[in-house]
Structure formats: C-alpha cells, structure tokens
DRENMARKOL-364239 format. One line per 8 residues: number of its first residue (from 1); their letters; for each residue x, y, z of N, C-alpha, C. Coordinates in nm, 2 decimals, m for minus. Example, Ala and Ser with C-alpha at 12.3 -4.5 7.8 and 13.67 -1.06 7.14 Angstrom:
% DRENMARKOL-364239
1) AS) 1.32/m0.57/0.78/1.23/m0.45/0.78/1.32/m0.33/0.78 ~ 1.28/m0.22/0.71/1.37/m0.11/0.71/1.29/0.00/0.79
//
This chain:
% DRENMARKOL-364239
1) MGEVTELF) 6.68/40.10/12.80/6.72/40.16/12.67/6.75/40.05/12.57 ~ 6.79/39.94/12.62/6.83/39.83/12.53/6.71/39.77/12.45 ~ 6.59/39.78/12.52/6.47/39.73/12.45/6.44/39.81/12.33 ~ 6.46/39.94/12.34/6.43/40.03/12.23/6.52/40.00/12.11 ~ 6.65/39.98/12.14/6.75/39.95/12.04/6.72/39.81/11.97 ~ 6.68/39.71/12.05/6.64/39.58/11.99/6.52/39.59/11.91 ~ 6.42/39.67/11.95/6.30/39.69/11.87/6.33/39.76/11.74 ~ 6.42/39.86/11.75/6.46/39.93/11.63/6.52/39.84/11.53
9) LVMLVIAA) 6.61/39.75/11.57/6.69/39.66/11.49/6.59/39.56/11.42 ~ 6.50/39.51/11.50/6.40/39.41/11.45/6.31/39.47/11.34 ~ 6.27/39.60/11.37/6.19/39.67/11.27/6.26/39.70/11.15 ~ 6.39/39.73/11.16/6.48/39.75/11.04/6.49/39.63/10.96 ~ 6.51/39.51/11.02/6.52/39.39/10.95/6.39/39.36/10.88 ~ 6.28/39.38/10.94/6.15/39.35/10.88/6.12/39.44/10.76 ~ 6.16/39.57/10.78/6.14/39.67/10.67/6.23/39.63/10.55 ~ 6.35/39.59/10.58/6.44/39.55/10.47/6.39/39.43/10.39
17) GAFAPLGY) 6.33/39.33/10.46/6.27/39.22/10.40/6.15/39.26/10.32 ~ 6.07/39.35/10.37/5.95/39.39/10.30/5.98/39.47/10.17 ~ 6.08/39.55/10.17/6.11/39.63/10.05/6.22/39.57/9.96 ~ 6.27/39.45/9.99/6.37/39.39/9.91/6.32/39.36/9.77 ~ 6.19/39.30/9.75/6.15/39.28/9.62/6.14/39.41/9.53 ~ 6.10/39.52/9.59/6.09/39.64/9.52/6.23/39.69/9.48 ~ 6.33/39.68/9.57/6.46/39.71/9.53/6.52/39.62/9.42 ~ 6.49/39.49/9.43/6.54/39.40/9.32/6.48/39.44/9.19
25) FIYKFTQT) 6.35/39.47/9.19/6.28/39.51/9.06/6.34/39.64/9.00 ~ 6.37/39.73/9.09/6.43/39.86/9.04/6.57/39.83/8.99 ~ 6.64/39.75/9.06/6.78/39.71/9.01/6.77/39.65/8.87 ~ 6.68/39.55/8.85/6.67/39.48/8.72/6.62/39.57/8.62 ~ 6.53/39.66/8.65/6.47/39.76/8.56/6.57/39.85/8.50 ~ 6.66/39.90/8.58/6.76/39.99/8.54/6.88/39.92/8.47 ~ 6.89/39.79/8.49/7.00/39.72/8.44/7.01/39.70/8.29 ~ 6.90/39.67/8.22/6.90/39.64/8.08/6.80/39.73/8.00
33) NAKPFGET) 6.84/39.86/7.99/6.76/39.95/7.91/6.61/39.95/7.93 ~ 6.57/39.96/8.06/6.43/39.97/8.10/6.35/39.85/8.06 ~ 6.42/39.73/8.04/6.35/39.61/8.02/6.39/39.52/8.14 ~ 6.30/39.51/8.24/6.34/39.45/8.37/6.38/39.30/8.36 ~ 6.33/39.23/8.27/6.37/39.09/8.26/6.42/39.05/8.12 ~ 6.48/39.14/8.05/6.54/39.11/7.92/6.43/39.11/7.81 ~ 6.46/39.05/7.71/6.36/39.04/7.59/6.26/38.93/7.63 ~ 6.14/38.97/7.63/6.03/38.88/7.66/5.93/38.89/7.55
41) EPHGDSPS) 5.85/38.78/7.53/5.75/38.77/7.42/5.63/38.85/7.47 ~ 5.56/38.91/7.37/5.43/38.97/7.41/5.34/38.87/7.48 ~ 5.26/38.92/7.57/5.17/38.83/7.64/5.07/38.76/7.55 ~ 5.06/38.63/7.56/4.96/38.56/7.49/5.02/38.49/7.36 ~ 5.14/38.52/7.33/5.20/38.46/7.21/5.26/38.32/7.23 ~ 5.29/38.29/7.35/5.35/38.16/7.38/5.25/38.07/7.45 ~ 5.26/37.94/7.41/5.16/37.84/7.48/5.19/37.83/7.62 ~ 5.09/37.81/7.70/5.11/37.80/7.85/5.02/37.68/7.90
49) VINDLAEK) 5.08/37.59/7.97/5.01/37.48/8.03/4.91/37.53/8.13 ~ 4.94/37.63/8.21/4.85/37.69/8.31/4.73/37.75/8.24 ~ 4.75/37.83/8.13/4.64/37.89/8.06/4.55/37.78/8.00 ~ 4.61/37.68/7.94/4.53/37.57/7.88/4.44/37.50/7.99 ~ 4.50/37.47/8.11/4.43/37.41/8.22/4.32/37.50/8.27 ~ 4.35/37.63/8.28/4.24/37.72/8.32/4.13/37.73/8.22 ~ 4.16/37.73/8.09/4.05/37.73/7.99/3.97/37.60/8.00 ~ 4.03/37.49/8.03/3.96/37.36/8.04/3.86/37.36/8.16
57) VIGMIKKG) 3.92/37.41/8.27/3.84/37.42/8.40/3.72/37.51/8.38 ~ 3.74/37.63/8.32/3.63/37.72/8.29/3.53/37.66/8.20 ~ 3.57/37.59/8.10/3.48/37.52/8.01/3.40/37.42/8.08 ~ 3.46/37.34/8.17/3.39/37.24/8.25/3.28/37.31/8.34 ~ 3.32/37.42/8.40/3.23/37.49/8.49/3.11/37.54/8.41 ~ 3.14/37.60/8.29/3.03/37.65/8.20/2.93/37.54/8.16 ~ 2.99/37.42/8.12/2.91/37.31/8.09/2.82/37.26/8.20 ~ 2.88/37.26/8.32/2.81/37.22/8.44/2.70/37.31/8.48
65) MAGGK) 2.72/37.44/8.46/2.62/37.54/8.49/2.51/37.54/8.39 ~ 2.54/37.52/8.26/2.44/37.51/8.15/2.36/37.39/8.16 ~ 2.42/37.28/8.21/2.35/37.15/8.22/2.25/37.15/8.34 ~ 2.28/37.23/8.44/2.19/37.23/8.56/2.06/37.31/8.54 ~ 2.05/37.39/8.44/1.93/37.47/8.42/1.82/37.40/8.35
//
C-alpha cells in the first residue's frame, strides 16, 4: 500500500509543477484590474533587437533565394 501512496504524492508534485504557470497567470491577471502584467505598450510600438535581427535574417534568406534562381 505504501507504493500507491508514494505514486500519488509523486503525481501530485508533478501536477502542481505543471499547473503552477497557469495559477501564476490567473493570480497576476486578477491582481491589477484584468491587466496581467500592468501597463504595457501595444505590440509593435517599441523597438526590439530580436525583431530587427529576425528582419535582417529574413531579408538575407530572401536575397539568397532570389539570387539562386
């Protein structure tokens, strides 16, 4: 019977870990008037190094594909 109890506890720990991000998001969402992470800028208004890098990579790939034809 001890094996069943140990298995139950292990599964409970795994389930808690799996659902912790959801619980955190719900907690933050209800914390500040349905704005989960406070005041944020609309998407695309702020410069992003990652977006600039992605645009450069996409441009290079397009040039490479166009040059190969």
